LUMDOKOL-474087 format. One record per atom (N, C-alpha, C): x, y, z; residue in one letter. Coordinates in nm, 2 decimals, decimal comma. Each point is the difference from the previous one (the first is absolute). Last residue first. Example, Ala and Ser with C-alpha at 12.3 -4.5 7.8 and 13.67 -1.06 7.14 Angstrom:
2
((1,28; -0,22; 0,71); 'S')
((0,09; 0,11; 0,00); 'S')
((-0,08; 0,11; 0,08); 'S')
((0,03; -0,57; -0,01); 'A')
((-0,09; 0,12; 0,00); 'A')
((0,09; 0,12; 0,00); 'A')
***
This chain:
218
((-2,45; -2,51; 0,88); 'X')
((0,09; 0,03; 0,12); 'X')
((-0,03; -0,09; 0,11); 'X')
((-0,24; 0,00; -0,42); 'X')
((0,12; -0,07; -0,02); 'X')
((0,10; 0,03; 0,13); 'X')
((-0,44; 0,20; -0,09); 'X')
((-0,01; -0,14; 0,04); 'X')
((0,13; -0,08; 0,00); 'X')
((-0,02; 0,48; -0,13); 'X')
((-0,01; -0,03; 0,14); 'X')
((-0,03; -0,14; 0,03); 'X')
((0,09; 0,27; -0,42); 'X')
((0,05; -0,12; 0,04); 'X')
((0,00; -0,05; 0,14); 'X')
((-0,19; 0,42; -0,18); 'X')
((-0,06; -0,12; -0,08); 'X')
((0,06; -0,14; 0,03); 'X')
((0,16; 0,41; 0,24); 'X')
((-0,16; -0,02; 0,02); 'X')
((-0,04; -0,11; -0,09); 'X')
((0,46; 0,11; -0,04); 'X')
((-0,03; -0,04; 0,14); 'X')
((-0,16; -0,04; 0,02); 'X')
((0,14; 0,20; -0,41); 'X')
((0,04; -0,16; 0,01); 'X')
((-0,01; -0,05; 0,15); 'X')
((-0,10; 0,47; -0,09); 'X')
((-0,08; -0,08; -0,08); 'X')
((0,03; -0,15; 0,01); 'X')
((0,29; 0,31; 0,20); 'X')
((-0,14; -0,01; 0,07); 'X')
((-0,10; -0,07; -0,07); 'X')
((0,42; 0,07; -0,22); 'X')
((0,01; -0,09; 0,13); 'X')
((-0,12; -0,02; 0,07); 'X')
((0,00; 0,30; -0,35); 'X')
((0,01; -0,14; -0,05); 'X')
((0,01; -0,10; 0,12); 'X')
((0,01; 0,47; 0,09); 'X')
((-0,13; -0,05; -0,05); 'X')
((0,00; -0,13; -0,03); 'X')
((0,41; 0,18; 0,10); 'X')
((-0,07; -0,02; 0,11); 'X')
((-0,14; -0,03; -0,03); 'X')
((0,28; 0,09; -0,35); 'X')
((0,05; -0,12; 0,07); 'X')
((-0,10; -0,02; 0,11); 'X')
((-0,04; 0,41; -0,21); 'X')
((-0,06; -0,13; -0,09); 'X')
((0,04; -0,12; 0,06); 'X')
((0,17; 0,39; 0,21); 'X')
((-0,15; -0,01; 0,01); 'X')
((-0,05; -0,12; -0,09); 'X')
((0,45; 0,09; -0,03); 'X')
((-0,04; -0,06; 0,13); 'X')
((-0,14; 0,00; 0,02); 'X')
((0,14; 0,20; -0,38); 'X')
((0,04; -0,14; 0,00); 'X')
((-0,04; -0,06; 0,13); 'X')
((-0,02; 0,46; -0,03); 'X')
((-0,12; -0,06; -0,08); 'X')
((0,03; -0,15; -0,01); 'X')
((0,34; 0,26; 0,20); 'X')
((-0,13; -0,02; 0,08); 'X')
((-0,11; -0,05; -0,06); 'X')
((0,40; 0,07; -0,25); 'X')
((0,00; -0,11; 0,11); 'X')
((-0,10; -0,02; 0,08); 'X')
((-0,09; 0,20; -0,48); 'X')
((0,07; 0,03; 0,11); 'X')
((0,03; -0,11; 0,10); 'X')
((-0,05; -0,09; -0,53); 'X')
((-0,08; 0,04; 0,11); 'X')
((0,10; 0,05; 0,11); 'X')
((0,08; -0,26; -0,42); 'X')
((-0,01; 0,14; -0,02); 'X')
((-0,11; 0,05; 0,09); 'X')
((0,18; -0,45; -0,02); 'X')
((-0,13; 0,02; -0,04); 'X')
((-0,04; 0,16; -0,02); 'X')
((0,46; -0,17; 0,10); 'X')
((-0,06; -0,08; -0,10); 'X')
((-0,15; 0,04; -0,05); 'X')
((0,21; 0,24; 0,37); 'X')
((0,08; 0,02; -0,13); 'X')
((-0,06; -0,09; -0,12); 'X')
((-0,16; -0,09; 0,44); 'X')
((-0,05; 0,14; -0,03); 'X')
((0,06; 0,02; -0,14); 'X')
((0,15; -0,38; 0,21); 'X')
((-0,12; -0,02; -0,07); 'X')
((-0,06; 0,12; -0,05); 'X')
((0,42; 0,03; 0,22); 'X')
((0,00; -0,06; -0,13); 'X')
((-0,15; -0,02; -0,05); 'X')
((0,02; 0,17; 0,43); 'X')
((0,05; 0,09; -0,10); 'X')
((0,02; -0,06; -0,13); 'X')
((-0,12; -0,29; 0,35); 'X')
((-0,12; 0,10; -0,04); 'X')
((0,05; 0,10; -0,10); 'X')
((0,27; -0,46; 0,00); 'X')
((-0,01; 0,10; 0,09); 'X')
((-0,12; 0,08; -0,05); 'X')
((0,01; -0,51; -0,13); 'X')
((0,07; 0,13; -0,04); 'X')
((-0,04; 0,09; 0,11); 'X')
((-0,12; -0,49; -0,05); 'X')
((0,07; 0,05; 0,11); 'X')
((0,08; 0,14; -0,04); 'X')
((-0,30; -0,33; -0,22); 'X')
((0,12; 0,01; -0,05); 'X')
((0,08; 0,07; 0,09); 'X')
((-0,45; -0,10; 0,14); 'X')
((0,06; -0,12; -0,07); 'X')
((0,14; 0,01; -0,05); 'X')
((-0,23; 0,36; 0,23); 'X')
((-0,01; -0,12; 0,08); 'X')
((0,05; -0,12; -0,06); 'X')
((0,00; 0,44; -0,24); 'X')
((0,07; 0,02; 0,14); 'X')
((0,01; -0,15; 0,08); 'X')
((-0,18; 0,05; -0,45); 'X')
((0,14; 0,04; 0,00); 'X')
((0,06; 0,00; 0,14); 'X')
((-0,46; -0,10; -0,04); 'X')
((0,09; -0,12; -0,06); 'X')
((0,15; 0,05; 0,02); 'X')
((-0,34; 0,31; 0,11); 'X')
((0,01; -0,11; 0,10); 'X')
((0,10; -0,09; -0,05); 'X')
((-0,11; 0,33; -0,30); 'X')
((0,10; 0,06; 0,11); 'X')
((0,02; -0,11; 0,11); 'X')
((-0,28; -0,10; -0,36); 'X')
((0,13; 0,01; -0,04); 'X')
((0,08; 0,04; 0,12); 'X')
((-0,45; 0,01; 0,06); 'X')
((0,04; -0,14; -0,01); 'X')
((0,15; 0,00; -0,04); 'X')
((-0,22; 0,41; -0,01); 'X')
((0,01; -0,05; 0,15); 'X')
((0,06; -0,14; -0,01); 'X')
((-0,08; 0,19; -0,41); 'X')
((0,09; 0,07; 0,05); 'X')
((0,04; -0,05; 0,15); 'X')
((-0,39; -0,17; -0,24); 'X')
((0,13; -0,04; -0,06); 'X')
((0,12; 0,08; 0,07); 'X')
((-0,46; -0,10; 0,27); 'X')
((0,04; 0,09; -0,13); 'X')
((0,14; -0,03; -0,03); 'X')
((-0,27; -0,40; 0,24); 'X')
((0,07; 0,14; 0,03); 'X')
((0,02; 0,07; -0,12); 'X')
((-0,16; -0,46; 0,02); 'X')
((-0,11; 0,09; 0,03); 'X')
((0,05; 0,16; 0,02); 'X')
((0,27; -0,40; -0,05); 'X')
((-0,07; 0,02; -0,13); 'X')
((-0,09; 0,11; 0,01); 'X')
((0,23; -0,17; 0,37); 'X')
((0,09; 0,09; -0,07); 'X')
((-0,08; 0,04; -0,13); 'X')
((-0,19; -0,34; 0,26); 'X')
((-0,01; 0,13; 0,07); 'X')
((0,07; 0,11; -0,08); 'X')
((0,04; -0,44; -0,14); 'X')
((-0,14; 0,04; -0,02); 'X')
((-0,01; 0,14; 0,05); 'X')
((0,40; -0,22; 0,08); 'X')
((-0,02; 0,05; -0,14); 'X')
((-0,14; 0,06; -0,03); 'X')
((0,09; -0,22; 0,42); 'X')
((0,07; 0,13; -0,02); 'X')
((-0,01; 0,08; -0,13); 'X')
((-0,17; -0,44; 0,06); 'X')
((-0,09; 0,09; 0,07); 'X')
((0,07; 0,14; 0,00); 'X')
((0,24; -0,36; -0,18); 'X')
((-0,12; 0,03; -0,08); 'X')
((-0,09; 0,11; 0,07); 'X')
((0,36; -0,16; 0,25); 'X')
((0,04; 0,09; -0,11); 'X')
((-0,10; 0,03; -0,10); 'X')
((-0,10; -0,30; 0,34); 'X')
((0,01; 0,14; 0,07); 'X')
((0,06; 0,08; -0,12); 'X')
((-0,05; -0,45; -0,10); 'X')
((-0,12; 0,06; 0,03); 'X')
((0,01; 0,15; 0,04); 'X')
((0,39; -0,27; -0,03); 'X')
((-0,04; 0,05; -0,13); 'X')
((-0,14; 0,05; 0,00); 'X')
((0,18; -0,14; 0,41); 'X')
((0,08; 0,10; -0,05); 'X')
((-0,06; 0,04; -0,13); 'X')
((-0,17; -0,38; 0,17); 'X')
((-0,06; 0,11; 0,09); 'X')
((0,07; 0,13; -0,05); 'X')
((0,14; -0,41; -0,19); 'X')
((-0,12; 0,04; -0,03); 'X')
((-0,05; 0,12; 0,05); 'X')
((0,40; -0,18; 0,17); 'X')
((0,02; 0,06; -0,14); 'X')
((-0,14; 0,04; -0,06); 'X')
((0,00; -0,21; 0,42); 'X')
((0,06; 0,14; 0,01); 'X')
((0,01; 0,06; -0,14); 'X')
((-0,13; -0,43; 0,02); 'X')
((-0,11; 0,07; 0,06); 'X')
((0,04; 0,14; 0,01); 'X')
((0,33; -0,33; -0,15); 'X')
((-0,11; 0,04; -0,09); 'X')
((-0,11; 0,08; 0,05); 'X')
((0,52; -0,02; 0,19); 'X')
((-0,13; -0,05; 0,04); 'X')
((-0,12; 0,05; -0,11); 'X')
((0,50; -0,04; -0,17); 'X')
((-0,06; 0,08; 0,08); 'X')
((-0,15; -0,07; 0,04); 'X')
((0,35; -0,17; -0,31); 'X')
((0,01; -0,04; 0,14); 'X')
((-0,08; 0,08; 0,10); 'X')
((0,04; 0,09; -0,49); 'X')
((-0,09; -0,12; 0,04); 'X')
((0,01; -0,04; 0,13); 'X')
((0,04; 0,51; -0,16); 'X')
((0,09; -0,10; 0,05); 'X')
((-0,09; -0,13; 0,02); 'X')
((-0,15; 0,45; -0,13); 'X')
((-0,01; -0,10; -0,09); 'X')
((0,10; -0,12; 0,03); 'X')
((-0,27; 0,48; 0,22); 'X')
((0,12; -0,11; 0,00); 'X')
((-0,04; -0,11; -0,10); 'X')
((-0,16; 0,54; -0,06); 'X')
((-0,04; -0,14; 0,05); 'X')
((0,12; -0,10; 0,00); 'X')
((-0,02; 0,47; -0,13); 'X')
((0,06; -0,03; 0,12); 'X')
((-0,03; -0,14; 0,05); 'X')
((-0,11; 0,47; -0,31); 'X')
((0,04; -0,14; -0,04); 'X')
((0,08; -0,05; 0,11); 'X')
((-0,36; 0,40; -0,16); 'X')
((0,08; -0,04; 0,12); 'X')
((0,03; -0,15; -0,02); 'X')
((-0,24; 0,15; -0,34); 'X')
((0,09; 0,12; 0,02); 'X')
((0,10; -0,02; 0,11); 'X')
((-0,24; -0,41; -0,29); 'X')
((0,01; 0,07; 0,13); 'X')
((0,08; 0,13; -0,01); 'X')
((-0,26; -0,19; -0,44); 'X')
((0,10; -0,05; 0,09); 'X')
((0,00; 0,09; 0,14); 'X')
((-0,30; 0,07; -0,37); 'X')
((-0,01; -0,15; 0,01); 'X')
((0,10; -0,04; 0,11); 'X')
((-0,27; 0,50; -0,07); 'X')
((0,11; -0,07; -0,01); 'X')
((-0,01; -0,16; 0,02); 'X')
((-0,37; 0,35; -0,23); 'X')
((0,05; -0,06; 0,14); 'X')
((0,13; -0,08; -0,02); 'X')
((-0,07; 0,39; -0,35); 'X')
((-0,07; -0,13; 0,03); 'X')
((0,05; -0,04; 0,14); 'X')
((0,00; 0,54; -0,23); 'X')
((0,06; -0,14; 0,06); 'X')
((-0,08; -0,11; 0,01); 'X')
((-0,02; 0,39; -0,38); 'X')
((-0,07; -0,02; 0,13); 'X')
((0,06; -0,13; 0,05); 'X')
((0,26; 0,38; -0,32); 'X')
((-0,07; -0,13; 0,02); 'X')
((-0,08; -0,01; 0,11); 'X')
((0,27; 0,38; -0,13); 'X')
((-0,03; -0,06; -0,11); 'X')
((-0,09; -0,11; 0,00); 'X')
((0,19; 0,22; 0,38); 'X')
((-0,09; 0,12; -0,08); 'X')
((-0,05; -0,07; -0,13); 'X')
((0,30; -0,24; 0,28); 'X')
((-0,15; 0,00; 0,06); 'X')
((-0,08; 0,09; -0,08); 'X')
((0,46; -0,04; -0,11); 'X')
((-0,09; -0,12; -0,04); 'X')
((-0,13; 0,01; 0,04); 'X')
((0,31; 0,33; 0,15); 'X')
((-0,03; 0,02; -0,15); 'X')
((-0,10; -0,12; -0,05); 'X')
((0,17; -0,02; 0,44); 'X')
((-0,11; 0,10; -0,01); 'X')
((-0,04; 0,02; -0,14); 'X')
((0,35; -0,28; 0,07); 'X')
((-0,12; -0,06; 0,05); 'X')
((-0,11; 0,10; -0,01); 'X')
((0,43; 0,14; -0,10); 'X')
((-0,05; -0,09; -0,11); 'X')
((-0,13; -0,07; 0,05); 'X')
((0,22; 0,27; 0,31); 'X')
((-0,05; 0,09; -0,11); 'X')
((-0,05; -0,09; -0,11); 'X')
((0,19; -0,22; 0,37); 'X')
((-0,12; 0,07; 0,04); 'X')
((-0,05; 0,07; -0,12); 'X')
((0,42; -0,22; -0,06); 'X')
((-0,12; -0,08; 0,00); 'X')
((-0,13; 0,06; 0,04); 'X')
((0,40; 0,26; 0,03); 'X')
((-0,04; -0,04; -0,14); 'X')
((-0,12; -0,09; -0,01); 'X')
((0,17; 0,08; 0,42); 'X')
((-0,06; 0,13; -0,05); 'X')
((-0,04; -0,02; -0,15); 'X')
((0,23; -0,36; 0,21); 'X')
((-0,14; -0,01; 0,05); 'X')
((-0,06; 0,14; -0,05); 'X')
((0,46; -0,04; -0,09); 'X')
((-0,07; -0,09; -0,08); 'X')
((-0,15; 0,00; 0,04); 'X')
((0,28; 0,26; 0,27); 'X')
((0,00; 0,05; -0,14); 'X')
((-0,08; -0,08; -0,09); 'X')
((0,08; -0,14; 0,44); 'X')
((-0,10; 0,11; -0,01); 'X')
((-0,01; 0,04; -0,12); 'X')
((0,33; -0,33; 0,04); 'X')
((-0,14; -0,07; 0,02); 'X')
((-0,11; 0,13; -0,01); 'X')
((0,46; 0,13; 0,01); 'X')
((-0,03; -0,06; -0,12); 'X')
((-0,14; -0,06; 0,00); 'X')
((0,11; 0,40; 0,35); 'X')
((0,05; -0,14; -0,01); 'X')
((-0,06; -0,05; -0,15); 'X')
((0,10; 0,51; 0,03); 'X')
((-0,09; -0,10; 0,07); 'X')
((0,05; -0,13; -0,03); 'X')
((0,25; 0,32; -0,18); 'X')
((-0,04; 0,07; 0,11); 'X')
((-0,11; -0,07; 0,09); 'X')
((0,26; -0,12; -0,43); 'X')
((0,01; -0,08; 0,14); 'X')
((-0,03; 0,09; 0,11); 'X')
((-0,04; 0,08; -0,50); 'X')
((0,09; 0,07; 0,08); 'X')
((0,02; -0,06; 0,13); 'X')
((-0,18; -0,14; -0,53); 'X')
((-0,02; -0,03; 0,15); 'X')
((0,13; 0,06; 0,08); 'X')
((-0,03; -0,01; -0,48); 'X')
((-0,05; 0,13; 0,07); 'X')
((-0,03; -0,02; 0,14); 'X')
((0,11; -0,36; -0,30); 'X')
((0,12; 0,10; 0,01); 'X')
((-0,02; 0,12; 0,07); 'X')
((-0,36; -0,31; -0,07); 'X')
((0,10; -0,04; 0,09); 'X')
((0,12; 0,08; 0,02); 'X')
((-0,41; -0,01; -0,31); 'X')
((0,03; 0,11; 0,08); 'X')
((0,10; -0,03; 0,12); 'X')
((-0,17; -0,33; -0,33); 'X')
((0,02; 0,13; -0,07); 'X')
((0,06; 0,11; 0,07); 'X')
((-0,14; -0,39; 0,22); 'X')
((0,12; -0,04; -0,09); 'X')
((0,05; 0,14; -0,08); 'X')
((-0,41; 0,01; 0,26); 'X')
((0,12; -0,01; 0,08); 'X')
((0,13; -0,01; -0,08); 'X')
((-0,41; -0,05; -0,22); 'X')
((0,01; 0,13; 0,03); 'X')
((0,13; 0,03; 0,08); 'X')
((-0,13; -0,45; -0,08); 'X')
((0,04; 0,07; -0,14); 'X')
((0,03; 0,14; 0,04); 'X')
((-0,18; -0,23; 0,34); 'X')
((0,14; -0,03; -0,01); 'X')
((0,06; 0,06; -0,13); 'X')
((-0,47; 0,05; 0,10); 'X')
((0,09; 0,07; 0,08); 'X')
((0,14; -0,02; -0,02); 'X')
((-0,31; -0,24; -0,23); 'X')
((0,01; 0,13; -0,06); 'X')
((0,09; 0,09; 0,10); 'X')
((-0,10; -0,43; 0,13); 'X')
((0,09; -0,02; -0,11); 'X')
((0,01; 0,14; -0,06); 'X')
((-0,29; -0,03; 0,35); 'X')
((0,12; -0,01; 0,05); 'X')
((0,11; -0,03; -0,12); 'X')
((-0,47; 0,04; -0,08); 'X')
((0,06; 0,12; 0,04); 'X')
((0,15; -0,01; 0,06); 'X')
((-0,23; -0,39; -0,15); 'X')
((0,02; 0,09; -0,11); 'X')
((0,06; 0,13; 0,05); 'X')
((-0,12; -0,31; 0,33); 'X')
((0,12; -0,05; -0,07); 'X')
((0,04; 0,09; -0,13); 'X')
((-0,41; 0,09; 0,24); 'X')
((0,12; 0,04; 0,09); 'X')
((0,13; -0,04; -0,07); 'X')
((-0,42; -0,13; -0,19); 'X')
((0,03; 0,14; -0,03); 'X')
((0,12; 0,05; 0,08); 'X')
((-0,14; -0,44; 0,08); 'X')
((0,04; 0,01; -0,13); 'X')
((0,03; 0,15; -0,04); 'X')
((-0,19; -0,08; 0,42); 'X')
((0,12; -0,07; -0,01); 'X')
((0,07; 0,02; -0,13); 'X')
((-0,36; 0,31; 0,25); 'X')
((-0,02; -0,10; -0,12); 'X')
((0,15; -0,04; -0,01); 'X')
((-0,16; 0,35; 0,30); 'X')
((-0,10; -0,10; 0,01); 'X')
((0,01; -0,10; -0,09); 'X')
((0,26; 0,44; 0,06); 'X')
((-0,09; -0,03; -0,10); 'X')
((-0,11; -0,12; 0,02); 'X')
((0,35; 0,18; 0,32); 'X')
((-0,06; 0,11; -0,05); 'X')
((-0,11; -0,04; -0,11); 'X')
((0,26; -0,34; 0,21); 'X')
((-0,08; 0,07; 0,11); 'X')
((-0,08; 0,13; -0,05); 'X')
((0,30; -0,24; -0,30); 'X')
((-0,13; -0,07; 0,03); 'X')
((-0,08; 0,07; 0,11); 'X')
((0,43; 0,16; -0,08); 'X')
((-0,08; 0,04; -0,10); 'X')
((-0,14; -0,07; 0,00); 'X')
((0,31; -0,13; 0,32); 'X')
((-0,03; 0,15; 0,02); 'X')
((-0,10; 0,04; -0,10); 'X')
((0,19; -0,43; -0,05); 'X')
((-0,10; 0,01; 0,12); 'X')
((-0,05; 0,14; 0,02); 'X')
((0,36; -0,06; -0,31); 'X')
((-0,13; -0,04; -0,05); 'X')
((-0,11; 0,00; 0,10); 'X')
((0,43; 0,14; 0,12); 'X')
((-0,06; 0,09; -0,09); 'X')
((-0,13; -0,04; -0,05); 'X')
((0,26; -0,29; 0,26); 'X')
((-0,05; 0,11; 0,08); 'X')
((-0,06; 0,10; -0,09); 'X')
((0,22; -0,35; -0,22); 'X')
((-0,12; -0,05; 0,08); 'X')
((-0,08; 0,10; 0,08); 'X')
((0,41; 0,12; -0,28); 'X')
((-0,12; -0,03; -0,06); 'X')
((-0,11; -0,05; 0,09); 'X')
((0,47; 0,12; 0,12); 'X')
((-0,12; 0,10; 0,02); 'X')
((-0,13; -0,04; -0,06); 'X')
((0,45; -0,25; -0,04); 'X')
((-0,01; 0,04; 0,13); 'X')
((-0,14; 0,08; 0,05); 'X')
((0,11; -0,14; -0,45); 'X')
((-0,02; -0,12; 0,08); 'X')
((-0,02; 0,04; 0,15); 'X')
((0,11; 0,33; -0,31); 'X')
((-0,13; -0,05; -0,03); 'X')
((-0,03; -0,12; 0,09); 'X')
((0,44; 0,19; 0,02); 'X')
((-0,10; 0,08; 0,07); 'X')
((-0,16; -0,05; -0,03); 'X')
((0,35; -0,23; -0,20); 'X')
((-0,01; -0,03; 0,14); 'X')
((-0,09; 0,10; 0,07); 'X')
((0,07; 0,07; -0,46); 'X')
((-0,07; -0,13; 0,02); 'X')
((-0,01; -0,04; 0,15); 'X')
((0,26; 0,35; -0,12); 'X')
((-0,14; 0,04; -0,01); 'X')
((-0,08; -0,11; 0,02); 'X')
((0,46; -0,07; -0,04); 'X')
((-0,02; 0,07; 0,13); 'X')
((-0,16; 0,04; 0,01); 'X')
((0,17; -0,19; -0,40); 'X')
((-0,01; -0,11; 0,12); 'X')
((-0,04; 0,08; 0,13); 'X')
((0,09; 0,26; -0,38); 'X')
((-0,15; -0,07; -0,01); 'X')
((-0,01; -0,10; 0,13); 'X')
((0,32; 0,46; -0,08); 'X')
((-0,01; -0,15; 0,04); 'X')
((-0,12; -0,06; 0,01); 'X')
((0,12; 0,49; -0,11); 'X')
((-0,04; -0,11; -0,10); 'X')
((0,01; -0,14; 0,04); 'X')
((0,07; 0,41; 0,27); 'X')
((0,09; 0,01; -0,11); 'X')
((-0,02; -0,12; -0,10); 'X')
((-0,28; 0,05; 0,37); 'X')
((0,01; 0,14; -0,06); 'X')
((0,10; 0,00; -0,10); 'X')
((-0,04; -0,38; 0,28); 'X')
((-0,11; 0,01; -0,10); 'X')
((0,02; 0,13; -0,08); 'X')
((0,28; -0,06; 0,37); 'X')
((0,03; -0,09; -0,11); 'X')
((-0,09; 0,01; -0,12); 'X')
((-0,12; 0,24; 0,39); 'X')
((0,12; 0,07; -0,07); 'X')
((0,06; -0,10; -0,11); 'X')
((-0,35; -0,17; 0,28); 'X')
((-0,04; 0,12; -0,08); 'X')
((0,10; 0,07; -0,07); 'X')
((0,11; -0,35; 0,29); 'X')
((-0,08; -0,05; -0,11); 'X')
((-0,03; 0,11; -0,09); 'X')
((0,19; 0,13; 0,40); 'X')
((0,10; -0,05; -0,09); 'X')
((-0,06; -0,07; -0,12); 'X')
((-0,29; 0,15; 0,34); 'X')
((0,06; 0,11; -0,07); 'X')
((0,11; -0,04; -0,10); 'X')
((-0,23; -0,33; 0,27); 'X')
((-0,08; 0,06; -0,10); 'X')
((0,06; 0,11; -0,08); 'X')
((0,33; -0,36; 0,23); 'X')
((-0,11; 0,08; 0,04); 'X')
((-0,08; 0,05; -0,11); 'X')
((0,26; -0,48; -0,06); 'X')
((0,02; 0,16; 0,00); 'X')
((-0,12; 0,07; 0,06); 'X')
((0,04; -0,49; -0,06); 'X')
((0,06; 0,06; 0,12); 'X')
((0,02; 0,14; -0,01); 'X')
((-0,15; -0,25; -0,37); 'X')
((-0,10; -0,03; 0,12); 'X')
((0,05; 0,07; 0,12); 'X')
((0,28; 0,00; -0,40); 'X')
((-0,12; 0,10; 0,00); 'X')
((-0,09; -0,01; 0,11); 'X')
((0,51; -0,12; -0,10); 'X')
((-0,09; -0,06; 0,07); 'X')
((-0,13; 0,08; 0,02); 'X')
((0,33; 0,05; -0,43); 'X')
((-0,04; 0,05; 0,14); 'X')
((-0,09; -0,09; 0,06); 'X')
((0,35; 0,08; -0,47); 'X')
((-0,08; -0,08; 0,07); 'X')
((-0,02; 0,03; 0,14); 'X')
((0,10; 0,35; -0,38); 'X')
((0,07; -0,09; 0,08); 'X')
((-0,10; -0,08; 0,07); 'X')
((-0,15; 0,16; -0,48); 'X')
((0,03; 0,07; 0,14); 'X')
((0,07; -0,10; 0,09); 'X')
((-0,01; 0,04; -0,56); 'X')
((-0,05; -0,08; 0,11); 'X')
((0,05; 0,09; 0,13); 'X')
((0,11; 0,08; -0,48); 'X')
((-0,14; 0,03; 0,03); 'X')
((-0,06; -0,07; 0,13); 'X')
((0,46; 0,02; -0,20); 'X')
((-0,08; -0,12; -0,05); 'X')
((-0,14; 0,04; 0,03); 'X')
((0,32; 0,26; 0,30); 'X')
((0,04; -0,06; -0,15); 'X')
((-0,08; -0,11; -0,01); 'X')
((-0,24; 0,26; 0,39); 'X')
((0,16; -0,04; -0,03); 'X')
((0,00; -0,05; -0,15); 'X')
((-0,37; 0,37; 0,09); 'X')
((0,04; -0,13; 0,06); 'X')
((0,14; -0,05; -0,04); 'X')
((-0,13; 0,53; 0,04); 'X')
((-0,02; -0,11; -0,09); 'X')
((0,03; -0,14; 0,07); 'X')
((-0,16; 0,50; 0,23); 'X')
((0,12; -0,09; -0,04); 'X')
((-0,06; -0,12; -0,09); 'X')
((-0,28; 0,44; -0,05); 'X')
((0,03; -0,08; 0,11); 'X')
((0,12; -0,09; -0,04); 'X')
((-0,07; 0,50; -0,21); 'X')
((-0,02; -0,14; -0,02); 'X')
((0,03; -0,08; 0,12); 'X')
((-0,14; 0,51; 0,08); 'X')
((0,10; -0,06; -0,07); 'X')
((-0,03; -0,16; 0,00); 'X')
((-0,27; 0,34; 0,23); 'X')
((-0,02; 0,00; -0,14); 'X')
((0,10; -0,08; -0,09); 'X')
((-0,02; 0,07; 0,49); 'X')
((0,03; 0,13; -0,05); 'X')
((-0,01; -0,01; -0,16); 'X')
((-0,12; -0,37; 0,28); 'X')
((-0,07; 0,11; 0,05); 'X')
((0,04; 0,13; -0,07); 'X')
((0,09; -0,44; -0,27); 'X')
((0,02; 0,04; 0,14); 'X')
((-0,08; 0,12; 0,02); 'X')
((-0,16; -0,38; -0,36); 'X')
((0,09; 0,12; 0,02); 'X')
((0,01; 0,04; 0,14); 'X')
((-0,16; -0,47; -0,33); 'X')
((-0,02; 0,09; 0,12); 'X')
((0,12; 0,12; -0,01); 'X')
((-0,27; -0,33; -0,34); 'X')
((0,13; 0,05; 0,00); 'X')
((0,00; 0,11; 0,11); 'X')
((-0,34; -0,45; -0,11); 'X')
((0,03; 0,12; 0,06); 'X')
((0,15; 0,04; -0,03); 'X')
((-0,34; -0,30; -0,32); 'X')
((0,12; -0,01; 0,11); 'X')
((0,04; 0,14; 0,04); 'X')
((-0,50; -0,06; -0,19); 'X')
((0,14; 0,01; -0,04); 'X')
((0,10; -0,03; 0,11); 'X')
((-0,53; -0,14; -0,10); 'X')
((0,09; 0,06; 0,09); 'X')
((0,14; 0,00; -0,04); 'X')
((-0,36; -0,23; -0,23); 'X')
((-0,02; 0,15; -0,02); 'X')
((0,09; 0,08; 0,11); 'X')
((-0,11; -0,51; 0,10); 'X')
((0,00; 0,07; -0,12); 'X')
((-0,03; 0,15; -0,01); 'X')
((0,26; -0,27; 0,41); 'X')
((-0,14; 0,05; -0,04); 'X')
((-0,01; 0,06; -0,14); 'X')
((0,41; -0,11; 0,24); 'X')
((-0,05; -0,10; -0,10); 'X')
((-0,14; 0,01; -0,03); 'X')
((0,24; 0,29; 0,31); 'X')
((0,06; 0,02; -0,14); 'X')
((-0,05; -0,10; -0,10); 'X')
((-0,16; -0,02; 0,46); 'X')
((-0,06; 0,11; -0,08); 'X')
((0,06; 0,01; -0,13); 'X')
((-0,01; -0,48; 0,26); 'X')
((0,08; 0,13; 0,00); 'X')
((-0,06; 0,11; -0,09); 'X')
((-0,34; -0,34; 0,17); 'X')
((0,11; -0,02; -0,06); 'X')
((0,08; 0,14; 0,01); 'X')
((-0,43; -0,31; 0,25); 'X')
((0,08; 0,13; -0,01); 'X')
((0,12; -0,03; -0,09); 'X')
((-0,46; -0,28; -0,01); 'X')
((0,12; -0,01; 0,05); 'X')
((0,08; 0,14; -0,03); 'X')
***
């Protein structure tokens, strides 16, 4: 289970500073920030609140992005447990650096970039194990759904996961970011430290592989 980075042993409470090096605004008297409807705030507003030490705002960032970040990390590592560990490390790094987030890119892109670097570091240290959970998660669990269609959809996801597992990690990650998370090619390129052209090439190869290997499902 993910916990707020400030509650991870060894991680100190962040004392953010502004872009000019000055101290960031302090919370309201009594050490509390004004009550906000965090779920309705845009990403940039959450980042701004977290940058001045609002833990609740950062908790909302974790809730908002943890599932997609975990899916992305798993696509790179092939190991759900390792992906969760990487995402926790990524949020710790994000909490420490949130005051320096300049909002030049989307918050999601910034977070995924951190996750990408952490995933690559993890791969250098360990040999990944086969994933236990679906990278592509979309099977219908509605009890009113036609059972035969539910089973067929679940089997298709298993088949997709099997094909994705055969792809090189970067190719698989590019496809997941574009096709599952819906990121723009330029954002995928930023996250993966690749050129947009290289990302398009990886996605095209992944699509060709999936089309060829999943021909029986068409």
